[in-house]
N, C-alpha and C positions, 0 to 999 in steps of 0.2 A: 504493500500500500504506500503510495507516494505521500509524503508529508506535505501539508500546506506550506508553500514557500512564502515567507514573510519578508517584505522589503520595508526597511525603516528609514525614513527621511528625518535626520536630526537637524533642525533648522536653528541656526544662531540668529536671533532677531537683533535689530538695532545696530547693525554694522554701519559704521560711518558716524556714530554718535560722538566719539572722541578717540584720540589715538590710543588711549589705554584700553578702550573697548576693542578697537581693531586688533591690537596686539594679542589680547586674550583670545579673541575669536580665531585668529590665525593659528595660535598655538594649539587650540582645540582641534582645528581642522588637520594640522600637520600630525597630531597625535592619533588621528583616526576617530576622534570622539564626536565630532559633528561632520555632516556630509553636505551641508547646504547653508547658504546665508541669505539674509533678507536686508537690503540696503535702504537706509533712510537718506534719500537724496538731499534733504535739507539739513542733514547733520553737519556739524562743524568739521568733521574729518571724512566727508563723503568721497572727495577726490582721492585722498590717500587710500581709502578702503577699496575703491575701484582699481587702483594700481596694484594693491596687494592681491586682490582677487585674480587679476590678470597674471601676475607674477607666479602665483601658486596654483593657478588653474582651479580656483574655488567656484563651484556652481553658485550663481548669484541671481536672486530675484529682487523684486521691488516691495518694500515695506511702505505702502502708501500712507501718508501722514496728513491728516486734516485737523489734528487736535493739539499738537505740540510745536511751538516755535513759530517760524515765519514761512509764508508761502514760497514756493519755487517760482510761481508765475509773477513776473514783474508788475503787471497791471493790477494784481490783487494785493500788492504789498502796501498800498496807500489807502485804498478805500474799498472795503469789501465786507459783506455780511459774515464772512468767515473769521473776521478779526474782532477782538475785544477792544476796549478803550485804550489799552496800552499798545495796540498795533500788533498783537500776537494772536495765534489761534486760541479758541475758547478753552482749551484744556479737555481732559478726558471726560469729566462730568459736565463741564460747561458746554461742550459741543452737543451733548445729548439734551441738555436743557434747552439750548437755543433751537435745536431741531424740533423738539416737542412743542415749542411755542410758535413754530412756523416762521422763525426769523432768518433761516438760511436760504439763500438763493441757490437753487439746484444747478443753474447754468454756471454759476461760479465754482460749485463743487466739480462739475465736469471739466471746466477750464483748468482748474488746479490739478486734477488727476492726470489730465493729458500733459500738462507742463511737467509733471513729475516723471511720466513715462519718457518724454522727450529728453529731459535732463539725464535720466538713467542711461538712455541711448548715447547721449553726448559723453558721459563719463566712462562708459564701459565699451562702447563701440558695437553694442548689440541690444536687442529688446530683452526684457526680463523673461526668463523661462516660467516664472510664476509671479503672482502679485497678490499680496494679502494686505490687511489693514492694521496699522499701528493702533493699539488699544481697541482693536476689533471694530473700528468705525465702518468697515466695508459691509457689515451685515445689518446695519441700522436701517429702519424704514426710510424710503425714498432714496437714500444713498445707495442701497443695494442695486437699484435699477440702473443708476448712473454708472456705478462701478462695473456692472455686467456689460453695459454698452461700450465702455472704454476698453475692456478686455477683448470684447468681440471685434471692435474696430481695429485693434492692433494685432489681433490673432494670438493673444496670450491665452494659453490653454488651461493653465492650472491656478487654483486659488486654495484658500483654507476655509473650512467651515467649522468653527470652534464649538463642537458638541462633544464633550468628553464622557465616555461611558464610566459609570461608577462615581461620577462627581458628587452625587447626592449623599454618598456614604462617607465622604471625607470630613470627619468631624473635627479635624484639626484646623480647618479653614475658618477664620473669624466671621461672624454673622454678616458684618457690613460688606466684606469681600465676597462672601457667598451670594449675597443679594445681587451684587454686580455680575458675578458669573452666571447666575440663573437668568438674569436679564439678557446676557450675551447668548446663552443657550436658546432662549425663546426667540430672540431675533434671528439666530442661525436657522432654527427650524422653519421660520417664515421666509428664509432666503433661498432654501433648497430649490423650490420651483422656479424662481427667477433665474438663478444660475443655470439650472438645467435647460431652461428655454433658450438661453443664449449659447448653449453648447459648451459651457465651462465645466471642467472636471476638478476633482479634489481627491486626496487620499481617502481610502475606505474609512479610516478611523483617525481621529485627532486626539492627542493627549498633551498635557503640559500645564494645565491650570493647577492641578493637584500637586505638581512637583516644582512649583516656582520658588526661587530664592531659598529661604530658610527651610522650606519643606522638601527640598531636594536631598535625596540620599540614594545610595545604591539600592536599598530595599524599596524606597518609594517609586523609583524609576522602574525597577523590576516588576513591582506589583501592578503599576499602571500598564506596562507592556503585556504582562501576563493576562490581565483582564481584557485588554484589547485583542489579544490572540484568541482568547475564548470566544469573544464576539465574532471574530473573523471565521473561526471554525464553525460556529453555529450558522453563519450566513452562507458560507462558500463551500462548493464541492472540494473534497480533500486534495485533489491534484492541482488546484488553482493557485494563483498568487494573490496575496492580500497586501495592501500598503497601509502603513501607519505613519503619521507625521508627529514627531515629538518636538514641541516648541521649547526652546531654551534661551537663556539670556546670560551667557558667560562673558567675563571680561574683568579687567582690573578696575577698581572703583574710580569714577571720575573725580578729579580734584578741581573744584571751582577756582577761578571763573572759567576754566577751560572745559569745553564740551557742550553738548546740547544741540538744539536746533535753532538757535538764535537768541534764546533768553537764559542761557546757562543750563547746567545739568540738574535734573530733578533728584528727589531724595533716593529713589530706588537705584539710580545710577551711581550715587555717591556711597551707597551702603556696602557692607561686607558681603551682602547676599550674592552679588555678581561673582565675586572671587570664589565664594562657596560653591556656586554652580560649576565654575571652571574646574575647581579641584575635584569635585565629585565626578564630572563627566570623563575626566582622563584616568580615573582609577582602573587598574588592571582587572579588578573583579567585574566591572561593568562590561569590559571588552570580552572577558571569558564567558560571561553570561550570554552575550549575543551569539558567540560561537556555539555554545552548548544548546541554544534554542534554534540554531540554524537561521538566525536573523541576519539579513544582508543589508548593510548600510548603503544608501544610494541617494540620489538627488532627483528633483523633478525632471531634469533633462534626461534622466535614465528611464523614465516611465514610458 
């Protein structure tokens, strides 16, 4: 009986945020601990990140950002519904609030997303092999339609749909964060039909919310993957291939004022949790776990 072949895409998010983030992500890639990266084109070290990806042949996609820092689109930098009174994006929760109040102009969302794809192309010399959303903005109401249109227009095939199996049982996640995650999950369920209609694909299973920052350990990653594999087995014929994406945020902590997307680095970027992820991901026990489970690390361009 042929075993289910499991392909695991380990994506390092926020590439380009600062040079210390870039350094940590590259170290992870060279150690075989991540297999894919997602670039913030408005990050302060985006150009450096693109050079590093080219030098080390790191598979790279676009981490579309509508919530942190400054727009990539020149026209929107001065006067836009996407900006707060300080001239920056509204923030993770601020963006959601402005959206729910109907204050965001969707044509500006489209303009900005296209500017980010174009900037990605300028920096890397190619279109992204996948495109997802910083702070999961791409699955939000209204935004999901615009996002799908942009992907279809550029022929970008793959995205991320952040629904994590077993998330509801993770009692170590604080209630306020769990509320946010459950909101992301609901938005994701409502996005499936939209992405499907536009011919966009995504890995069979997504994990990474339950293993972020301080919650990452060899055992938490293993149990997240194990429960994902159980789901795959339940869904798929035994001789088929199943894909999982594990979202991670490794890097050395940002040291202000350096880093960020125009307004300096945020708290998570400055915290020890980034380094903790890096140190966990490169552990030999994790590598041997992948081998023992016949899990093959790959990237979106390998699918």
